[in-house]
KOLMAR-357494 format. One record per residue: residue in three letters; x, y, z of N, C-alpha, C, O in turn. Coordinates in steps of 0.001 Angstrom, whole numbers. Example, Ala and Ser with C-alpha at 12.3 -4.5 7.8 and 13.67 -1.06 7.14 Angstrom:
BEGIN
rec residu ALA	n.u 13190	n.v -5690	n.w 7800	ca.u 12300	ca.v -4500	ca.w 7800	c.u 13200	c.v -3300	c.w 7800	o.u 14236	o.v -3319	o.w 8465 .
rec residu SER	n.u 12850	n.v -2250	n.w 7080	ca.u 13670	ca.v -1060	ca.w 7140	c.u 12900	c.v 30	c.w 7870	o.u 13409	o.v 1138	o.w 8039 .
END
This chain:
BEGIN
rec residu UNK	n.u 3543	n.v -5320	n.w 5937	ca.u 2589	ca.v -5653	ca.w 5193	c.u 3015	c.v -6775	c.w 4336	o.u 2110	o.v -7575	o.w 4098 .
rec residu UNK	n.u 4036	n.v -7009	n.w 3871	ca.u 4595	ca.v -8408	ca.w 3210	c.u 4389	c.v -9576	c.w 3796	o.u 4123	o.v -10630	o.w 3218 .
rec residu UNK	n.u 4533	n.v -9370	n.w 5188	ca.u 4298	ca.v -10688	ca.w 5905	c.u 2762	c.v -10829	c.w 6118	o.u 2394	o.v -11995	o.w 5975 .
rec residu UNK	n.u 1976	n.v -10134	n.w 6358	ca.u 375	ca.v -10295	ca.w 6023	c.u 197	c.v -10845	c.w 4950	o.u -528	o.v -11832	o.w 5067 .
rec residu UNK	n.u 564	n.v -10633	n.w 3860	ca.u 446	ca.v -10955	ca.w 2579	c.u 764	c.v -12303	c.w 2504	o.u -125	o.v -12989	o.w 1998 .
rec residu UNK	n.u 1894	n.v -12962	n.w 2901	ca.u 2277	ca.v -14078	ca.w 3028	c.u 1386	c.v -15082	c.w 4064	o.u 1093	o.v -16213	o.w 3676 .
rec residu UNK	n.u 1125	n.v -14781	n.w 4911	ca.u 209	ca.v -15199	ca.w 6057	c.u -1151	c.v -15217	c.w 5555	o.u -1834	o.v -16139	o.w 6000 .
rec residu UNK	n.u -1633	n.v -14540	n.w 4855	ca.u -3034	ca.v -14823	ca.w 4174	c.u -2682	c.v -16086	c.w 3243	o.u -3330	o.v -17090	o.w 3543 .
rec residu UNK	n.u -1901	n.v -16215	n.w 2314	ca.u -1642	ca.v -17371	ca.w 1605	c.u -2653	c.v -17457	c.w 632	o.u -2809	o.v -18602	o.w 209 .
rec residu UNK	n.u -3443	n.v -16536	n.w 110	ca.u -4306	ca.v -16392	ca.w -824	c.u -3802	c.v -15856	c.w -2066	o.u -2990	o.v -14945	o.w -1901 .
rec residu UNK	n.u -4014	n.v -16113	n.w -3066	ca.u -3364	ca.v -15697	ca.w -4216	c.u -4509	c.v -14696	c.w -5114	o.u -4215	o.v -14238	o.w -6218 .
rec residu UNK	n.u -5459	n.v -14520	n.w -4637	ca.u -6530	ca.v -13592	ca.w -5095	c.u -6457	c.v -12411	c.w -4530	o.u -7482	o.v -11936	o.w -4039 .
rec residu UNK	n.u -5260	n.v -11713	n.w -4484	ca.u -4908	ca.v -10354	ca.w -3677	c.u -4569	c.v -9256	c.w -4858	o.u -4169	o.v -9421	o.w -6011 .
rec residu UNK	n.u -4830	n.v -8288	n.w -4248	ca.u -4411	ca.v -6846	ca.w -5120	c.u -4194	c.v -5947	c.w -4310	o.u -4615	o.v -5878	o.w -3155 .
rec residu UNK	n.u -3417	n.v -5092	n.w -4962	ca.u -2981	ca.v -3889	ca.w -4179	c.u -1152	c.v -3534	c.w -4406	o.u -360	o.v -4095	o.w -5164 .
rec residu UNK	n.u -993	n.v -2750	n.w -3731	ca.u 501	ca.v -2497	ca.w -3769	c.u 1360	c.v -2384	c.w -2261	o.u 951	o.v -2047	o.w -1150 .
rec residu UNK	n.u 2727	n.v -2817	n.w -2728	ca.u 3639	ca.v -2371	ca.w -1715	c.u 4557	c.v -1505	c.w -1825	o.u 4841	o.v -1387	o.w -3017 .
rec residu UNK	n.u 5148	n.v -859	n.w -1198	ca.u 6281	ca.v 71	ca.w -1202	c.u 7609	c.v 261	c.w -510	o.u 7996	o.v 1306	o.w 13 .
rec residu UNK	n.u 8264	n.v -904	n.w -575	ca.u 9431	ca.v -1245	ca.w 174	c.u 10435	c.v -188	c.w -137	o.u 10218	o.v 578	o.w -1076 .
rec residu UNK	n.u 11601	n.v -80	n.w 638	ca.u 12427	ca.v 1013	ca.w 258	c.u 13720	c.v 151	c.w -369	o.u 13965	o.v -1045	o.w -205 .
rec residu UNK	n.u 14379	n.v 1029	n.w -1048	ca.u 15613	ca.v 548	ca.w -1913	c.u 16947	c.v 1094	c.w -1287	o.u 16984	o.v 2310	o.w -1096 .
rec residu UNK	n.u 18144	n.v 278	n.w -914	ca.u 19164	ca.v 745	ca.w -213	c.u 20159	c.v 288	c.w -1020	o.u 19986	o.v -769	o.w -1627 .
rec residu UNK	n.u 21427	n.v 1057	n.w -1160	ca.u 22879	ca.v 940	ca.w -1721	c.u 23161	c.v 850	c.w -131	o.u 22861	o.v 1665	o.w 742 .
rec residu UNK	n.u 23832	n.v -396	n.w -24	ca.u 24422	ca.v -495	ca.w 1276	c.u 23664	c.v -243	c.w 2151	o.u 22571	o.v -808	o.w 2190 .
rec residu UNK	n.u 24079	n.v 774	n.w 3195	ca.u 22961	ca.v 1208	ca.w 4422	c.u 22485	c.v 2314	c.w 4152	o.u 22049	o.v 2910	o.w 5137 .
rec residu UNK	n.u 22376	n.v 2939	n.w 2988	ca.u 21874	ca.v 4247	ca.w 2561	c.u 20474	c.v 4103	c.w 1723	o.u 20551	o.v 3695	o.w 564 .
rec residu UNK	n.u 19279	n.v 4406	n.w 2246	ca.u 18186	ca.v 4383	ca.w 1429	c.u 18284	c.v 5381	c.w 302	o.u 18761	o.v 6508	o.w 437 .
rec residu UNK	n.u 17745	n.v 4832	n.w -944	ca.u 17953	ca.v 5630	ca.w -2066	c.u 16877	c.v 6136	c.w -2973	o.u 16806	o.v 7061	o.w -3783 .
rec residu UNK	n.u 15906	n.v 5016	n.w -2469	ca.u 14439	ca.v 5463	ca.w -3161	c.u 13409	c.v 4495	c.w -2571	o.u 13730	o.v 3705	o.w -1684 .
rec residu UNK	n.u 12223	n.v 4560	n.w -3048	ca.u 11043	ca.v 3672	ca.w -2708	c.u 10684	c.v 3216	c.w -4034	o.u 10888	o.v 3911	o.w -5029 .
rec residu UNK	n.u 10131	n.v 2018	n.w -4077	ca.u 9542	ca.v 1245	ca.w -5027	c.u 8011	c.v 898	c.w -4594	o.u 7497	o.v 717	o.w -3490 .
rec residu UNK	n.u 7448	n.v 878	n.w -6044	ca.u 5689	ca.v 242	ca.w -5707	c.u 5795	c.v -1071	c.w -6407	o.u 6525	o.v -1230	o.w -7386 .
rec residu UNK	n.u 5109	n.v -1936	n.w -5926	ca.u 5006	ca.v -3256	ca.w -6352	c.u 3878	c.v -3639	c.w -6839	o.u 3170	o.v -3149	o.w -5959 .
rec residu UNK	n.u 3102	n.v -4159	n.w -7590	ca.u 1683	ca.v -4600	ca.w -7887	c.u 1860	c.v -6054	c.w -7096	o.u 2686	o.v -6908	o.w -7419 .
rec residu UNK	n.u 927	n.v -6160	n.w -6007	ca.u 1008	ca.v -7563	ca.w -5365	c.u 447	c.v -8665	c.w -6247	o.u 787	o.v -9844	o.w -6146 .
rec residu UNK	n.u -429	n.v -8201	n.w -7112	ca.u -963	ca.v -9373	ca.w -8232	c.u -73	c.v -10012	c.w -9002	o.u -48	o.v -11225	o.w -9211 .
rec residu UNK	n.u 857	n.v -8981	n.w -9538	ca.u 1799	ca.v -9283	ca.w -10755	c.u 3467	c.v -9185	c.w -10434	o.u 4388	o.v -9599	o.w -11138 .
rec residu UNK	n.u 3523	n.v -8558	n.w -9249	ca.u 4886	ca.v -8327	ca.w -8987	c.u 5754	c.v -7195	c.w -10118	o.u 6973	o.v -7044	o.w -10186 .
rec residu UNK	n.u 4820	n.v -6582	n.w -10837	ca.u 5430	ca.v -5516	ca.w -11618	c.u 5756	c.v -4256	c.w -10628	o.u 4912	o.v -3888	o.w -9811 .
rec residu UNK	n.u 7071	n.v -3594	n.w -10751	ca.u 7257	ca.v -2667	ca.w -10174	c.u 7711	c.v -1024	c.w -10949	o.u 8073	o.v -852	o.w -12113 .
rec residu UNK	n.u 7588	n.v -262	n.w -10158	ca.u 7795	ca.v 1248	ca.w -10703	c.u 8456	c.v 1864	c.w -9358	o.u 8173	o.v 1484	o.w -8221 .
rec residu UNK	n.u 9297	n.v 2781	n.w -9653	ca.u 10141	ca.v 3565	ca.w -8603	c.u 9245	c.v 4616	c.w -8309	o.u 8759	o.v 5263	o.w -9236 .
rec residu UNK	n.u 9005	n.v 4833	n.w -7293	ca.u 8045	ca.v 5720	ca.w -6501	c.u 8834	c.v 7101	c.w -6176	o.u 8282	o.v 8182	o.w -6380 .
rec residu UNK	n.u 9803	n.v 7036	n.w -5798	ca.u 10455	ca.v 8090	ca.w -5380	c.u 12002	c.v 7798	c.w -5036	o.u 12314	o.v 6784	o.w -4412 .
rec residu UNK	n.u 13014	n.v 8793	n.w -5501	ca.u 14303	ca.v 8558	ca.w -5435	c.u 14806	c.v 9743	c.w -5161	o.u 14203	o.v 10800	o.w -5347 .
rec residu UNK	n.u 16162	n.v 9611	n.w -4614	ca.u 17298	ca.v 10543	ca.w -4423	c.u 17628	c.v 11403	c.w -5824	o.u 17985	o.v 12580	o.w -5759 .
rec residu UNK	n.u 17496	n.v 10807	n.w -6894	ca.u 18051	ca.v 11142	ca.w -8091	c.u 16877	c.v 11834	c.w -9105	o.u 17162	o.v 12652	o.w -9980 .
rec residu UNK	n.u 15726	n.v 11431	n.w -8869	ca.u 14560	ca.v 11940	ca.w -10099	c.u 14417	c.v 13295	c.w -9982	o.u 15177	o.v 14078	o.w -9412 .
rec residu UNK	n.u 13159	n.v 13572	n.w -10691	ca.u 12638	ca.v 14749	ca.w -10842	c.u 10973	c.v 14749	c.w -10362	o.u 10356	o.v 13685	o.w -10400 .
rec residu UNK	n.u 10488	n.v 15659	n.w -10037	ca.u 9199	ca.v 15670	ca.w -9571	c.u 8777	c.v 16293	c.w -8083	o.u 9752	o.v 16858	o.w -7588 .
rec residu UNK	n.u 7939	n.v 16332	n.w -7481	ca.u 7537	ca.v 16814	ca.w -6241	c.u 8850	c.v 16317	c.w -5172	o.u 9581	o.v 15382	o.w -5498 .
rec residu UNK	n.u 9021	n.v 17012	n.w -3967	ca.u 9820	ca.v 16448	ca.w -3319	c.u 9321	c.v 16421	c.w -1728	o.u 8785	o.v 17347	o.w -1119 .
rec residu UNK	n.u 9598	n.v 15317	n.w -1318	ca.u 9505	ca.v 14892	ca.w 160	c.u 10661	c.v 14641	c.w 702	o.u 11210	o.v 13602	o.w 335 .
rec residu UNK	n.u 11252	n.v 15371	n.w 1563	ca.u 12424	ca.v 15236	ca.w 2481	c.u 13654	c.v 15241	c.w 1208	o.u 13869	o.v 16260	o.w 552 .
rec residu UNK	n.u 14360	n.v 14025	n.w 996	ca.u 15323	ca.v 14192	ca.w 78	c.u 14995	c.v 13500	c.w -1120	o.u 15837	o.v 13340	o.w -2004 .
rec residu UNK	n.u 13508	n.v 12963	n.w -1235	ca.u 13118	ca.v 12125	ca.w -2397	c.u 12206	c.v 12930	c.w -3339	o.u 11304	o.v 13639	o.w -2893 .
rec residu UNK	n.u 12438	n.v 12814	n.w -4533	ca.u 11570	ca.v 13401	ca.w -5835	c.u 10950	c.v 12147	c.w -6085	o.u 11568	o.v 11094	o.w -6246 .
rec residu UNK	n.u 9469	n.v 12310	n.w -6119	ca.u 8235	ca.v 11599	ca.w -6428	c.u 8047	c.v 11467	c.w -7886	o.u 8040	o.v 12553	o.w -8466 .
rec residu UNK	n.u 7902	n.v 10485	n.w -8589	ca.u 7576	ca.v 10066	ca.w -9745	c.u 6149	c.v 10096	c.w -9834	o.u 5637	o.v 9091	o.w -9340 .
rec residu UNK	n.u 5458	n.v 10810	n.w -10239	ca.u 3989	ca.v 10770	ca.w -10189	c.u 3447	c.v 10082	c.w -11456	o.u 2327	o.v 9572	o.w -11433 .
rec residu UNK	n.u 4203	n.v 10055	n.w -12546	ca.u 3625	ca.v 9406	ca.w -13597	c.u 4006	c.v 7927	c.w -13446	o.u 3461	o.v 7053	o.w -14119 .
rec residu UNK	n.u 4851	n.v 7707	n.w -12642	ca.u 5251	ca.v 6141	ca.w -12332	c.u 3975	c.v 5795	c.w -11350	o.u 3237	o.v 4893	o.w -11747 .
rec residu UNK	n.u 3691	n.v 6358	n.w -10254	ca.u 2578	ca.v 6184	ca.w -9586	c.u 1257	c.v 5758	c.w -10309	o.u 617	o.v 4725	o.w -10111 .
rec residu UNK	n.u 956	n.v 6870	n.w -11274	ca.u -32	ca.v 6580	ca.w -12062	c.u -67	c.v 5365	c.w -13146	o.u -1136	o.v 4856	o.w -13484 .
rec residu UNK	n.u 1039	n.v 4993	n.w -13601	ca.u 1305	ca.v 3982	ca.w -14517	c.u 975	c.v 2410	c.w -13733	o.u 296	o.v 1497	o.w -14203 .
rec residu UNK	n.u 1626	n.v 2441	n.w -12521	ca.u 1333	ca.v 1025	ca.w -11492	c.u -140	c.v 976	c.w -10941	o.u -682	o.v -69	o.w -10582 .
rec residu UNK	n.u -743	n.v 2248	n.w -10912	ca.u -2044	ca.v 2223	ca.w -10325	c.u -2952	c.v 1765	c.w -11202	o.u -3859	o.v 1017	o.w -10837 .
rec residu UNK	n.u -2802	n.v 2173	n.w -12481	ca.u -3558	ca.v 1568	ca.w -13759	c.u -3471	c.v 57	c.w -13875	o.u -4436	o.v -663	o.w -14133 .
rec residu UNK	n.u -2181	n.v -378	n.w -13655	ca.u -1911	ca.v -2018	ca.w -13921	c.u -2860	c.v -2558	c.w -12506	o.u -3802	o.v -3342	o.w -12615 .
rec residu UNK	n.u -2544	n.v -2155	n.w -11614	ca.u -3301	ca.v -2672	ca.w -10101	c.u -4857	c.v -2819	c.w -10345	o.u -5547	o.v -3812	o.w -10112 .
rec residu UNK	n.u -5298	n.v -1449	n.w -10934	ca.u -6750	ca.v -1532	ca.w -11096	c.u -7277	c.v -2761	c.w -11774	o.u -8357	o.v -3289	o.w -11509 .
rec residu UNK	n.u -6419	n.v -3168	n.w -12671	ca.u -7046	ca.v -4354	ca.w -13289	c.u -7337	c.v -5426	c.w -12632	o.u -8261	o.v -6179	o.w -12940 .
rec residu UNK	n.u -6585	n.v -5580	n.w -11691	ca.u -6652	ca.v -6970	ca.w -10817	c.u -7860	c.v -6585	c.w -9521	o.u -8161	o.v -7521	o.w -8780 .
rec residu UNK	n.u -8381	n.v -5510	n.w -9331	ca.u -9158	ca.v -5705	ca.w -8361	c.u -10567	c.v -6355	c.w -8283	o.u -11088	o.v -6742	o.w -7237 .
rec residu UNK	n.u -11181	n.v -6433	n.w -9669	ca.u -12047	ca.v -7163	ca.w -9340	c.u -12081	c.v -8447	c.w -9120	o.u -13141	o.v -8905	o.w -8693 .
rec residu UNK	n.u -11020	n.v -9294	n.w -9335	ca.u -10989	ca.v -10811	ca.w -9030	c.u -10223	c.v -10876	c.w -7909	o.u -9797	o.v -12001	o.w -7648 .
rec residu UNK	n.u -9851	n.v -9774	n.w -6987	ca.u -9465	ca.v -9815	ca.w -5719	c.u -10335	c.v -10292	c.w -4818	o.u -11500	o.v -9896	o.w -4836 .
rec residu UNK	n.u -9863	n.v -11281	n.w -3829	ca.u -10747	ca.v -11091	ca.w -2574	c.u -10133	c.v -10401	c.w -1483	o.u -10741	o.v -10508	o.w -418 .
rec residu UNK	n.u -9126	n.v -9747	n.w -1473	ca.u -8375	ca.v -8923	ca.w -571	c.u -7469	c.v -7833	c.w -1121	o.u -6759	o.v -8072	o.w -2098 .
rec residu UNK	n.u -7467	n.v -6670	n.w -542	ca.u -6725	ca.v -5548	ca.w -1014	c.u -5707	c.v -5024	c.w -5	o.u -6129	o.v -4638	o.w 1085 .
rec residu UNK	n.u -4251	n.v -4972	n.w -309	ca.u -3430	ca.v -4325	ca.w 642	c.u -2734	c.v -3213	c.w -112	o.u -2237	o.v -3338	o.w -1231 .
rec residu UNK	n.u -2751	n.v -2134	n.w 607	ca.u -2289	ca.v -819	ca.w 359	c.u -1097	c.v -442	c.w 1399	o.u -1306	o.v -141	o.w 2574 .
rec residu UNK	n.u 62	n.v -498	n.w 846	ca.u 1080	ca.v 130	ca.w 1890	c.u 1894	c.v 1097	c.w 861	o.u 2775	o.v 571	o.w 180 .
rec residu UNK	n.u 1689	n.v 2201	n.w 750	ca.u 891	ca.v 3037	ca.w 1985	c.u 251	c.v 3992	c.w 1181	o.u 380	o.v 4251	o.w -16 .
rec residu UNK	n.u -649	n.v 4590	n.w 2281	ca.u -1279	ca.v 5707	ca.w 1693	c.u -514	c.v 6897	c.w 2418	o.u -836	o.v 7264	o.w 3548 .
rec residu UNK	n.u 405	n.v 7409	n.w 1772	ca.u 988	ca.v 8672	ca.w 2448	c.u 1228	c.v 9810	c.w 1612	o.u 607	o.v 9841	o.w 549 .
rec residu UNK	n.u 2094	n.v 10854	n.w 1914	ca.u 2252	ca.v 11978	ca.w 1432	c.u 3109	c.v 11625	c.w -96	o.u 2593	o.v 12193	o.w -1059 .
rec residu UNK	n.u 3938	n.v 11045	n.w -314	ca.u 4217	ca.v 10795	ca.w -1446	c.u 3100	c.v 10034	c.w -2414	o.u 2937	o.v 10571	o.w -3510 .
rec residu UNK	n.u 2472	n.v 9087	n.w -2193	ca.u 1524	ca.v 8674	ca.w -2996	c.u 519	c.v 9457	c.w -3321	o.u 66	o.v 9435	o.w -4465 .
rec residu UNK	n.u 19	n.v 10269	n.w -2359	ca.u -1005	ca.v 11318	ca.w -2546	c.u -937	c.v 12431	c.w -3644	o.u -1914	o.v 13063	o.w -4045 .
rec residu UNK	n.u 484	n.v 12599	n.w -4117	ca.u 952	ca.v 13791	ca.w -5135	c.u -47	c.v 13029	c.w -6356	o.u -638	o.v 13794	o.w -7117 .
rec residu UNK	n.u -186	n.v 11927	n.w -6491	ca.u -1027	ca.v 11127	ca.w -7913	c.u -2313	c.v 11351	c.w -7356	o.u -2562	o.v 10828	o.w -6270 .
rec residu UNK	n.u -3374	n.v 12210	n.w -8060	ca.u -4546	ca.v 12334	ca.w -8063	c.u -5280	c.v 10905	c.w -8637	o.u -6428	o.v 10657	o.w -8268 .
rec residu UNK	n.u -4601	n.v 10029	n.w -9507	ca.u -5208	ca.v 9029	ca.w -9901	c.u -4986	c.v 8000	c.w -8659	o.u -5799	o.v 7075	o.w -8642 .
rec residu UNK	n.u -4159	n.v 8009	n.w -7771	ca.u -3674	ca.v 6982	ca.w -6822	c.u -4996	c.v 7649	c.w -5474	o.u -5806	o.v 7025	o.w -4790 .
rec residu UNK	n.u -4759	n.v 8793	n.w -5543	ca.u -6264	ca.v 9305	ca.w -4403	c.u -7488	c.v 8613	c.w -4878	o.u -8169	o.v 7966	o.w -4083 .
rec residu UNK	n.u -7824	n.v 8721	n.w -6209	ca.u -8985	ca.v 7971	ca.w -6780	c.u -9112	c.v 6701	c.w -6601	o.u -10156	o.v 6218	o.w -6161 .
rec residu UNK	n.u -7880	n.v 5864	n.w -6973	ca.u -7755	ca.v 4561	ca.w -6914	c.u -8226	c.v 4176	c.w -5396	o.u -9148	o.v 3390	o.w -5179 .
rec residu UNK	n.u -7420	n.v 4881	n.w -4302	ca.u -7828	ca.v 4600	ca.w -2616	c.u -9114	c.v 4777	c.w -2645	o.u -9675	o.v 3711	o.w -2393 .
rec residu UNK	n.u -9996	n.v 5804	n.w -2874	ca.u -11255	ca.v 6036	ca.w -2706	c.u -12310	c.v 4823	c.w -3417	o.u -13405	o.v 4567	o.w -2918 .
rec residu UNK	n.u -11806	n.v 4165	n.w -4605	ca.u -12631	ca.v 3366	ca.w -5178	c.u -12340	c.v 2145	c.w -4369	o.u -13279	o.v 1415	o.w -4053 .
rec residu UNK	n.u -11326	n.v 1910	n.w -4070	ca.u -10919	ca.v 450	ca.w -3077	c.u -11609	c.v 442	c.w -2108	o.u -12192	o.v -632	o.w -1958 .
rec residu UNK	n.u -11858	n.v 1367	n.w -1176	ca.u -12762	ca.v 1327	ca.w -12	c.u -14178	c.v 1380	c.w -371	o.u -14961	o.v 1075	o.w 529 .
rec residu UNK	n.u -14649	n.v 1699	n.w -1475	ca.u -15773	ca.v 1578	ca.w -2025	c.u -16265	c.v 116	c.w -2592	o.u -17437	o.v -22	o.w -2942 .
rec residu UNK	n.u -15434	n.v -848	n.w -2663	ca.u -15481	ca.v -1926	ca.w -3667	c.u -16396	c.v -3062	c.w -2246	o.u -17048	o.v -4070	o.w -2519 .
rec residu UNK	n.u -16194	n.v -2561	n.w -939	ca.u -16940	ca.v -3781	ca.w -127	c.u -16041	c.v -4944	c.w 58	o.u -16541	o.v -5910	o.w 634 .
rec residu UNK	n.u -14934	n.v -5020	n.w -283	ca.u -13836	ca.v -6222	ca.w 67	c.u -13084	c.v -5853	c.w 1285	o.u -13216	o.v -4717	o.w 1740 .
rec residu UNK	n.u -12312	n.v -6708	n.w 1847	ca.u -11375	ca.v -6560	ca.w 2941	c.u -10070	c.v -5774	c.w 2454	o.u -9390	o.v -6213	o.w 1526 .
rec residu UNK	n.u -9788	n.v -4724	n.w 3049	ca.u -8901	ca.v -4029	ca.w 2461	c.u -7976	c.v -3882	c.w 4023	o.u -8548	o.v -3515	o.w 5049 .
rec residu UNK	n.u -6551	n.v -4218	n.w 3992	ca.u -5481	ca.v -3673	ca.w 4932	c.u -4868	c.v -2579	c.w 4231	o.u -4459	o.v -2769	o.w 3086 .
rec residu UNK	n.u -4739	n.v -1289	n.w 4866	ca.u -4079	ca.v -317	ca.w 4345	c.u -3087	c.v 333	c.w 5421	o.u -3424	o.v 647	o.w 6563 .
rec residu UNK	n.u -1975	n.v 463	n.w 4942	ca.u -1145	ca.v 1386	ca.w 5869	c.u -1222	c.v 3010	c.w 5940	o.u -428	o.v 3382	o.w 5075 .
rec residu UNK	n.u -1662	n.v 3884	n.w 6410	ca.u -2074	ca.v 4895	ca.w 6685	c.u -1097	c.v 5688	c.w 7247	o.u -712	o.v 5335	o.w 8362 .
rec residu UNK	n.u -482	n.v 6899	n.w 6645	ca.u 489	ca.v 7714	ca.w 7518	c.u -365	c.v 8386	c.w 8519	o.u -1529	o.v 8757	o.w 8369 .
rec residu UNK	n.u 323	n.v 8476	n.w 9473	ca.u -572	ca.v 8928	ca.w 10646	c.u -395	c.v 10501	c.w 10456	o.u -649	o.v 11129	o.w 11484 .
rec residu UNK	n.u -58	n.v 11182	n.w 9484	ca.u -451	ca.v 12481	ca.w 9337	c.u -2037	c.v 12684	c.w 8321	o.u -2764	o.v 13665	o.w 8162 .
rec residu UNK	n.u -2097	n.v 11463	n.w 7858	ca.u -3279	ca.v 11112	ca.w 7143	c.u -4619	c.v 10554	c.w 7725	o.u -5691	o.v 10443	o.w 7129 .
rec residu UNK	n.u -4284	n.v 10182	n.w 9193	ca.u -5559	ca.v 8952	ca.w 9689	c.u -6697	c.v 9778	c.w 9665	o.u -7717	o.v 9221	o.w 9261 .
rec residu UNK	n.u -6801	n.v 11091	n.w 10028	ca.u -8277	ca.v 11792	ca.w 10209	c.u -8985	c.v 11553	c.w 9133	o.u -10178	o.v 11253	o.w 9174 .
rec residu UNK	n.u -8137	n.v 11696	n.w 7819	ca.u -8952	ca.v 11505	ca.w 6375	c.u -9580	c.v 10186	c.w 6231	o.u -10693	o.v 10009	o.w 5735 .
rec residu UNK	n.u -8775	n.v 9232	n.w 6710	ca.u -9284	ca.v 7853	ca.w 6277	c.u -9885	c.v 7278	c.w 7569	o.u -10445	o.v 6191	o.w 7417 .
rec residu UNK	n.u -9882	n.v 7719	n.w 8632	ca.u -10632	ca.v 7067	ca.w 9941	c.u -12169	c.v 6565	c.w 9882	o.u -12537	o.v 5654	o.w 10623 .
rec residu UNK	n.u -12823	n.v 7030	n.w 9208	ca.u -14336	ca.v 6529	ca.w 8737	c.u -14251	c.v 5334	c.w 7979	o.u -15264	o.v 4639	o.w 7899 .
rec residu UNK	n.u -13008	n.v 4912	n.w 7301	ca.u -13152	ca.v 3924	ca.w 6170	c.u -13179	c.v 2511	c.w 6879	o.u -13527	o.v 1542	o.w 6203 .
rec residu UNK	n.u -12852	n.v 2355	n.w 8117	ca.u -12933	ca.v 1115	ca.w 8606	c.u -12274	c.v 1135	c.w 10022	o.u -12049	o.v 2203	o.w 10592 .
rec residu UNK	n.u -11976	n.v -61	n.w 10565	ca.u -11244	ca.v -40	ca.w 11677	c.u -9800	c.v 253	c.w 11762	o.u -8951	o.v -355	o.w 11109 .
rec residu UNK	n.u -9529	n.v 1314	n.w 12683	ca.u -8292	ca.v 1747	ca.w 12591	c.u -7405	c.v 1105	c.w 14013	o.u -7936	o.v 1094	o.w 15124 .
rec residu UNK	n.u -6216	n.v 671	n.w 13809	ca.u -5353	ca.v 218	ca.w 14597	c.u -3988	c.v 737	c.w 14590	o.u -3407	o.v 700	o.w 13505 .
rec residu UNK	n.u -3397	n.v 1192	n.w 15553	ca.u -1937	ca.v 1662	ca.w 15623	c.u -902	c.v 685	c.w 15834	o.u -748	o.v 62	o.w 16884 .
rec residu UNK	n.u -116	n.v 562	n.w 14675	ca.u 930	ca.v -171	ca.w 15122	c.u 2194	c.v 113	c.w 15520	o.u 2841	o.v 1004	o.w 14970 .
rec residu UNK	n.u 2680	n.v -627	n.w 16531	ca.u 4121	ca.v -283	ca.w 17093	c.u 4935	c.v -1329	c.w 17182	o.u 4495	o.v -2454	o.w 16945 .
rec residu UNK	n.u 6016	n.v -1162	n.w 17473	ca.u 7295	ca.v -2383	ca.w 17586	c.u 6751	c.v -3430	c.w 18502	o.u 7195	o.v -4564	o.w 18325 .
rec residu UNK	n.u 5648	n.v -3211	n.w 19689	ca.u 5470	ca.v -3908	ca.w 20773	c.u 4458	c.v -4550	c.w 20422	o.u 4480	o.v -5697	o.w 20870 .
rec residu UNK	n.u 3277	n.v -4232	n.w 19608	ca.u 2268	ca.v -4782	ca.w 19174	c.u 2263	c.v -5566	c.w 17679	o.u 1189	o.v -6047	o.w 17317 .
rec residu UNK	n.u 3064	n.v -5660	n.w 17086	ca.u 3214	ca.v -5902	ca.w 15645	c.u 2780	c.v -7279	c.w 15827	o.u 1863	o.v -7672	o.w 15106 .
rec residu UNK	n.u 3380	n.v -8206	n.w 16819	ca.u 3001	ca.v -9534	ca.w 16205	c.u 1479	c.v -9681	c.w 16588	o.u 679	o.v -10015	o.w 15714 .
rec residu UNK	n.u 1115	n.v -9465	n.w 17728	ca.u -478	ca.v -9383	ca.w 18095	c.u -1316	c.v -9060	c.w 17019	o.u -2172	o.v -9864	o.w 16651 .
rec residu UNK	n.u -1127	n.v -7696	n.w 16334	ca.u -2116	ca.v -7172	ca.w 15754	c.u -2049	c.v -7862	c.w 14225	o.u -2974	o.v -7789	o.w 13416 .
rec residu UNK	n.u -751	n.v -8558	n.w 13985	ca.u -814	ca.v -9297	ca.w 12516	c.u -1603	c.v -10538	c.w 12712	o.u -2380	o.v -10942	o.w 11847 .
rec residu UNK	n.u -1387	n.v -11216	n.w 13969	ca.u -2183	ca.v -12546	ca.w 14014	c.u -3625	c.v -12031	c.w 14261	o.u -4477	o.v -12815	o.w 13842 .
rec residu UNK	n.u -4017	n.v -11108	n.w 14734	ca.u -5743	ca.v -10509	ca.w 14693	c.u -6012	c.v -10360	c.w 13255	o.u -6910	o.v -10989	o.w 12694 .
rec residu UNK	n.u -5164	n.v -9453	n.w 12605	ca.u -5699	ca.v -9243	ca.w 11098	c.u -5896	c.v -10423	c.w 10134	o.u -6820	o.v -10599	o.w 9340 .
rec residu UNK	n.u -4799	n.v -11207	n.w 10384	ca.u -4499	ca.v -12613	ca.w 9569	c.u -6060	c.v -13514	c.w 10106	o.u -6845	o.v -13919	o.w 9249 .
rec residu UNK	n.u -6280	n.v -13692	n.w 11368	ca.u -7493	ca.v -14284	ca.w 11818	c.u -8692	c.v -13442	c.w 11363	o.u -9646	o.v -14146	o.w 11032 .
rec residu UNK	n.u -8914	n.v -12003	n.w 11250	ca.u -9967	ca.v -11630	ca.w 10747	c.u -10058	c.v -11654	c.w 9300	o.u -11195	o.v -11389	o.w 8908 .
rec residu UNK	n.u -9251	n.v -11880	n.w 8424	ca.u -9119	ca.v -12059	ca.w 7103	c.u -9566	c.v -13512	c.w 6844	o.u -10565	o.v -13678	o.w 6145 .
rec residu UNK	n.u -8938	n.v -14536	n.w 7329	ca.u -9191	ca.v -15770	ca.w 7095	c.u -10443	c.v -16101	c.w 7435	o.u -11008	o.v -16841	o.w 6630 .
rec residu UNK	n.u -11224	n.v -15683	n.w 8663	ca.u -12818	ca.v -15753	ca.w 8883	c.u -13756	c.v -15029	c.w 7673	o.u -14819	o.v -15461	o.w 7228 .
rec residu UNK	n.u -13057	n.v -13827	n.w 7288	ca.u -13987	ca.v -13427	ca.w 6051	c.u -13915	c.v -14228	c.w 5051	o.u -14912	o.v -14286	o.w 4331 .
rec residu UNK	n.u -12963	n.v -14909	n.w 4779	ca.u -12686	ca.v -15719	ca.w 3614	c.u -13446	c.v -16957	c.w 3706	o.u -13902	o.v -17534	o.w 2719 .
rec residu UNK	n.u -13591	n.v -17405	n.w 5053	ca.u -14340	ca.v -18841	ca.w 5169	c.u -15795	c.v -18708	c.w 4781	o.u -16533	o.v -19693	o.w 4805 .
END
């Protein structure tokens, strides 16, 4: 997703990224980044408290805080990116409402949806399945579609 945001080259974006955080070779957490401001919160960690997904404790309050910040940038955004709509994020009711609101805005949205949730979001737009083999092709197609929409 980060490469798509770079490829678009448009600073009128909103949304979030959820990169992993590693200590050496070991993944210890995930953070949520507000793409418009760069502000961050810890989404889930091996040391925190909260609902558990695998070995990670989800910080629902942190999700709520970052979503509140992201919501303030939606009106001025031309494009919205959501990485990712997944089980961890959906522990937050505010996040779920945020996603529903984003899809209702009528703006281009690029979202990574966990495969277990595809059925829930299938009717929100065009669905593509990303693999290692088709990544570059799909990235180019998505960038072209967004640039066309921007024109």
